PARO-302104 format. One line per field, with one value per atom (N, C-alpha, C): residue number from 1; residue in one letter; z, x, y. Coordinates in nm, 2 decimals, m for minus. Layout:
num = NUM	... $
residu = A	... $
c3 = Z	... $
c1 = X	... $
c2 = Y	... $
***
This chain:
num = 1	1	1	2	2	2	3	3	3	4	4	4	5	5	5	6	6	6	7	7	7	8	8	8	9	9	9	10	10	10	11	11	11	12	12	12	13	13	13	14	14	14	15	15	15	16	16	16	17	17	17	18	18	18	19	19	19	20	20	20	21	21	21	22	22	22	23	23	23	24	24	24	25	25	25	26	26	26	27	27	27	28	28	28	29	29	29	30	30	30	31	31	31	32	32	32	33	33	33	34	34	34	35	35	35	36	36	36	37	37	37	38	38	38	39	39	39	40	40	40	41	41	41	42	42	42	43	43	43	44	44	44	45	45	45	46	46	46	47	47	47	48	48	48	49	49	49	50	50	50	51	51	51	52	52	52	53	53	53	54	54	54	55	55	55	56	56	56	57	57	57	58	58	58	59	59	59	60	60	60	61	61	61	62	62	62	63	63	63	64	64	64	65	65	65	66	66	66	67	67	67	68	68	68	69	69	69	70	70	70	71	71	71	72	72	72	73	73	73	74	74	74	75	75	75	76	76	76	77	77	77	78	78	78	79	79	79	80	80	80	81	81	81	82	82	82	83	83	83	84	84	84	85	85	85	86	86	86	87	87	87	88	88	88	89	89	89	90	90	90	91	91	91	92	92	92	93	93	93	94	94	94	95	95	95	96	96	96	97	97	97	98	98	98	99	99	99	100	100	100	101	101	101	102	102	102	103	103	103	104	104	104	105	105	105	106	106	106	107	107	107	108	108	108	109	109	109	110	110	110	111	111	111	112	112	112	113	113	113	114	114	114	115	115	115 $
residu = X	X	X	X	X	X	X	X	X	X	X	X	X	X	X	X	X	X	X	X	X	X	X	X	X	X	X	X	X	X	X	X	X	X	X	X	X	X	X	X	X	X	X	X	X	X	X	X	X	X	X	X	X	X	X	X	X	X	X	X	X	X	X	X	X	X	X	X	X	X	X	X	X	X	X	X	X	X	X	X	X	X	X	X	X	X	X	X	X	X	X	X	X	X	X	X	X	X	X	X	X	X	X	X	X	X	X	X	X	X	X	X	X	X	X	X	X	X	X	X	X	X	X	X	X	X	X	X	X	X	X	X	X	X	X	X	X	X	X	X	X	X	X	X	X	X	X	X	X	X	X	X	X	X	X	X	X	X	X	X	X	X	X	X	X	X	X	X	X	X	X	X	X	X	X	X	X	X	X	X	X	X	X	X	X	X	X	X	X	X	X	X	X	X	X	X	X	X	X	X	X	X	X	X	X	X	X	X	X	X	X	X	X	X	X	X	X	X	X	X	X	X	X	X	X	X	X	X	X	X	X	X	X	X	X	X	X	X	X	X	X	X	X	X	X	X	X	X	X	X	X	X	X	X	X	X	X	X	X	X	X	X	X	X	X	X	X	X	X	X	X	X	X	X	X	X	X	X	X	X	X	X	X	X	X	X	X	X	X	X	X	X	X	X	X	X	X	X	X	X	X	X	X	X	X	X	X	X	X	X	X	X	X	X	X	X	X	X	X	X	X	X	X	X	X	X	X	X	X	X	X	X	X	X	X	X	X	X	X	X	X	X	X	X	X $
c3 = 8.26	8.25	8.17	8.05	7.97	8.03	7.96	8.02	8.02	7.91	7.90	8.01	8.03	8.14	8.28	8.29	8.42	8.45	8.35	8.37	8.40	8.33	8.35	8.49	8.54	8.67	8.78	8.77	8.87	8.87	8.75	8.74	8.81	8.84	8.91	9.06	9.11	9.25	9.31	9.43	9.49	9.51	9.47	9.49	9.41	9.31	9.23	9.13	9.11	9.01	8.92	8.80	8.70	8.65	8.64	8.58	8.50	8.39	8.31	8.35	8.40	8.44	8.43	8.46	8.47	8.33	8.23	8.10	8.03	8.06	8.00	8.09	8.21	8.30	8.34	8.35	8.39	8.54	8.61	8.76	8.82	8.91	8.98	9.13	9.17	9.31	9.38	9.51	9.59	9.69	9.68	9.77	9.75	9.63	9.60	9.63	9.69	9.72	9.61	9.56	9.45	9.51	9.43	9.47	9.36	9.24	9.13	9.01	8.94	8.83	8.72	8.60	8.48	8.40	8.37	8.29	8.23	8.14	8.08	8.17	8.23	8.33	8.27	8.14	8.07	8.06	8.12	8.11	8.17	8.27	8.33	8.25	8.15	8.07	8.13	8.06	8.10	8.23	8.31	8.43	8.52	8.62	8.71	8.85	8.90	9.03	9.13	9.25	9.35	9.49	9.60	9.73	9.80	9.81	9.87	10.02	10.09	10.24	10.27	10.39	10.42	10.40	10.43	10.41	10.26	10.18	10.03	9.97	10.03	9.98	10.01	10.12	10.16	10.07	10.04	9.96	9.82	9.76	9.62	9.60	9.70	9.68	9.64	9.53	9.48	9.38	9.36	9.26	9.12	9.03	8.89	8.84	8.79	8.73	8.84	8.96	9.07	9.13	9.14	9.19	9.26	9.35	9.41	9.29	9.31	9.21	9.20	9.08	9.07	9.15	9.22	9.30	9.42	9.42	9.53	9.61	9.56	9.62	9.77	9.81	9.95	10.04	9.99	10.07	10.06	10.00	9.99	9.86	9.77	9.64	9.55	9.48	9.39	9.24	9.16	9.01	8.97	8.90	8.85	8.70	8.65	8.50	8.44	8.31	8.24	8.25	8.28	8.29	8.41	8.51	8.63	8.72	8.71	8.79	8.71	8.75	8.69	8.72	8.64	8.66	8.80	8.85	8.98	9.09	9.08	9.18	9.18	9.05	9.04	9.09	9.06	9.11	9.26	9.33	9.47	9.52	9.45	9.50	9.47	9.36	9.34	9.44	9.48	9.58	9.71	9.75	9.87	9.87	9.76	9.75	9.77	9.70	9.72	9.86	9.93	10.07	10.16	10.13	10.21	10.19	10.06	10.03	10.10	10.09	10.14	10.30	10.36	10.50	10.56	10.47	10.51	10.50	10.45	10.43	10.57	10.58	10.70	10.69	10.80	10.80	10.72	10.73	10.65	10.50	10.46	10.31	10.27	10.35	10.32	10.30	10.40	10.39	10.27	10.23	10.11	9.99	9.98	9.87	9.87	9.98	9.99	10.02	10.07	10.10	10.25 $
c1 = 7.12	7.12	7.24	7.22	7.33	7.38	7.49	7.55	7.46	7.38	7.29	7.18	7.13	7.03	7.09	7.21	7.28	7.30	7.35	7.37	7.24	7.13	7.00	6.95	6.97	6.93	7.00	7.14	7.22	7.20	7.17	7.15	7.03	6.94	6.81	6.83	6.95	6.97	7.00	6.95	6.97	7.12	7.17	7.30	7.41	7.37	7.46	7.53	7.66	7.74	7.82	7.83	7.89	8.02	8.12	8.25	8.29	8.36	8.42	8.57	8.61	8.75	8.80	8.92	8.98	8.96	9.00	9.00	8.86	8.78	8.64	8.53	8.56	8.46	8.35	8.23	8.12	8.12	8.16	8.17	8.07	7.99	7.89	7.93	7.92	7.96	7.85	7.85	7.77	7.86	7.86	7.95	8.10	8.14	8.28	8.31	8.21	8.24	8.17	8.25	8.20	8.09	7.98	7.88	7.86	7.89	7.87	7.96	8.01	8.09	8.05	8.04	8.01	8.13	8.19	8.32	8.34	8.44	8.49	8.61	8.60	8.70	8.80	8.83	8.93	8.89	8.96	8.93	8.79	8.75	8.62	8.51	8.53	8.43	8.36	8.26	8.18	8.10	8.08	8.00	7.99	7.91	7.88	7.94	8.01	8.07	8.01	7.97	7.91	7.93	7.90	7.92	7.78	7.73	7.60	7.62	7.51	7.51	7.57	7.61	7.66	7.56	7.44	7.33	7.32	7.30	7.29	7.41	7.53	7.65	7.65	7.60	7.59	7.49	7.38	7.28	7.33	7.41	7.45	7.59	7.67	7.81	7.81	7.88	7.88	7.77	7.67	7.57	7.63	7.57	7.63	7.63	7.75	7.77	7.80	7.82	7.85	7.98	8.08	8.21	8.27	8.37	8.44	8.49	8.48	8.52	8.68	8.73	8.87	8.91	9.02	9.08	9.00	8.87	8.79	8.72	8.74	8.67	8.70	8.82	8.86	8.79	8.73	8.65	8.50	8.46	8.32	8.25	8.32	8.26	8.24	8.13	8.10	8.09	8.13	8.12	8.00	7.91	7.78	7.79	7.80	7.80	7.67	7.66	7.54	7.45	7.32	7.23	7.23	7.32	7.33	7.21	7.13	7.01	6.92	6.80	6.70	6.73	6.67	6.69	6.64	6.54	6.49	6.58	6.64	6.74	6.86	6.91	7.03	7.00	6.89	6.85	6.85	6.81	6.81	6.96	7.04	7.19	7.25	7.22	7.27	7.22	7.09	7.04	7.11	7.13	7.20	7.34	7.41	7.55	7.55	7.45	7.44	7.41	7.33	7.30	7.42	7.50	7.62	7.72	7.74	7.83	7.79	7.66	7.61	7.62	7.61	7.62	7.76	7.86	7.99	8.02	7.93	7.95	7.91	7.96	7.93	7.78	7.72	7.58	7.56	7.66	7.65	7.65	7.74	7.74	7.61	7.57	7.44	7.33	7.32	7.21	7.22	7.34	7.37	7.33	7.34	7.31	7.16	7.10	6.96	6.94	7.05	7.04	7.03 $
c2 = m1.62	m1.48	m1.43	m1.37	m1.33	m1.20	m1.14	m1.02	m0.90	m0.89	m0.77	m0.78	m0.90	m0.92	m0.90	m0.95	m0.93	m0.78	m0.71	m0.57	m0.49	m0.53	m0.47	m0.50	m0.62	m0.66	m0.58	m0.59	m0.52	m0.37	m0.31	m0.17	m0.12	m0.21	m0.18	m0.19	m0.23	m0.24	m0.10	m0.07	0.05	0.08	0.20	0.24	0.17	0.09	0.01	0.10	0.07	0.15	0.04	0.07	m0.02	0.03	m0.06	m0.03	m0.15	m0.13	m0.24	m0.24	m0.35	m0.36	m0.50	m0.53	m0.66	m0.73	m0.67	m0.73	m0.74	m0.64	m0.63	m0.69	m0.72	m0.78	m0.67	m0.71	m0.62	m0.63	m0.53	m0.53	m0.44	m0.49	m0.41	m0.39	m0.26	m0.22	m0.14	m0.15	m0.06	0.01	0.14	0.21	0.18	0.14	0.10	m0.04	m0.12	m0.26	m0.35	m0.44	m0.53	m0.63	m0.64	m0.74	m0.84	m0.81	m0.91	m0.88	m0.99	m0.97	m1.07	m1.02	m1.11	m1.10	m1.22	m1.22	m1.35	m1.36	m1.48	m1.52	m1.63	m1.68	m1.78	m1.76	m1.85	m1.99	m2.08	m2.22	m2.26	m2.18	m2.20	m2.15	m2.06	m2.01	m1.89	m1.84	m1.73	m1.76	m1.67	m1.69	m1.57	m1.58	m1.47	m1.51	m1.41	m1.43	m1.34	m1.40	m1.32	m1.38	m1.31	m1.36	m1.37	m1.49	m1.51	m1.52	m1.52	m1.54	m1.68	m1.70	m1.83	m1.94	m1.92	m2.02	m2.05	m1.95	m1.97	m2.03	m2.00	m2.06	m2.21	m2.25	m2.39	m2.46	m2.40	m2.46	m2.48	m2.39	m2.40	m2.46	m2.46	m2.51	m2.65	m2.68	m2.82	m2.85	m2.77	m2.79	m2.79	m2.86	m2.86	m2.71	m2.67	m2.54	m2.43	m2.47	m2.38	m2.42	m2.33	m2.37	m2.25	m2.27	m2.15	m2.06	m1.93	m1.84	m1.83	m1.80	m1.78	m1.66	m1.67	m1.57	m1.53	m1.55	m1.50	m1.62	m1.74	m1.85	m1.88	m1.85	m1.88	m1.78	m1.68	m1.58	m1.60	m1.72	m1.75	m1.71	m1.65	m1.61	m1.74	m1.74	m1.85	m1.81	m1.90	m1.88	m1.96	m1.89	m1.95	m1.96	m2.08	m2.10	m2.07	m2.03	m2.01	m2.13	m2.11	m2.23	m2.31	m2.28	m2.35	m2.34	m2.23	m2.21	m2.12	m2.11	m2.02	m1.87	m1.78	m1.64	m1.60	m1.65	m1.61	m1.65	m1.77	m1.81	m1.73	m1.70	m1.62	m1.48	m1.43	m1.29	m1.29	m1.40	m1.40	m1.40	m1.47	m1.47	m1.33	m1.27	m1.13	m1.03	m1.04	m0.95	m0.98	m1.11	m1.14	m1.08	m1.09	m1.04	m0.89	m0.82	m0.68	m0.64	m0.71	m0.68	m0.70	m0.81	m0.83	m0.72	m0.68	m0.57	m0.44	m0.41	m0.28	m0.28	m0.40	m0.41	m0.37	m0.38	m0.35	m0.20	m0.12	0.02	0.09	0.21	0.29	0.33	0.36	0.40	0.53	0.62	0.74	0.71	0.63	0.59	0.52	0.43	0.35	0.45	0.55	0.64	0.73	0.77	0.85	0.78	0.65	0.57	0.52	0.53	0.49	0.34	0.28	0.14	0.11 $
***
């Protein structure tokens, strides 16, 4: 999933908001909470960072092209290199990350966003 595809996918998620920050990274948030980032991670190259559920993190951790995310890996975030998985699998991980971020919002905020 390239950056344009990533942005289009994330843009279709309920309550999603896009900002460009941290040196040109494409950052997606729900209710102000980050759920996915597409960026160039320097030595690690381009990739998508997200926080999957604990189950999905266990499934994918250590798979080729999947590693702990820079700066966020200690909190369970993963860096997914281009081509490490199919678009469907990556979409599932992005949806899981969106769900986890939305779950941390207050009920009032979730209701206001429609999530």
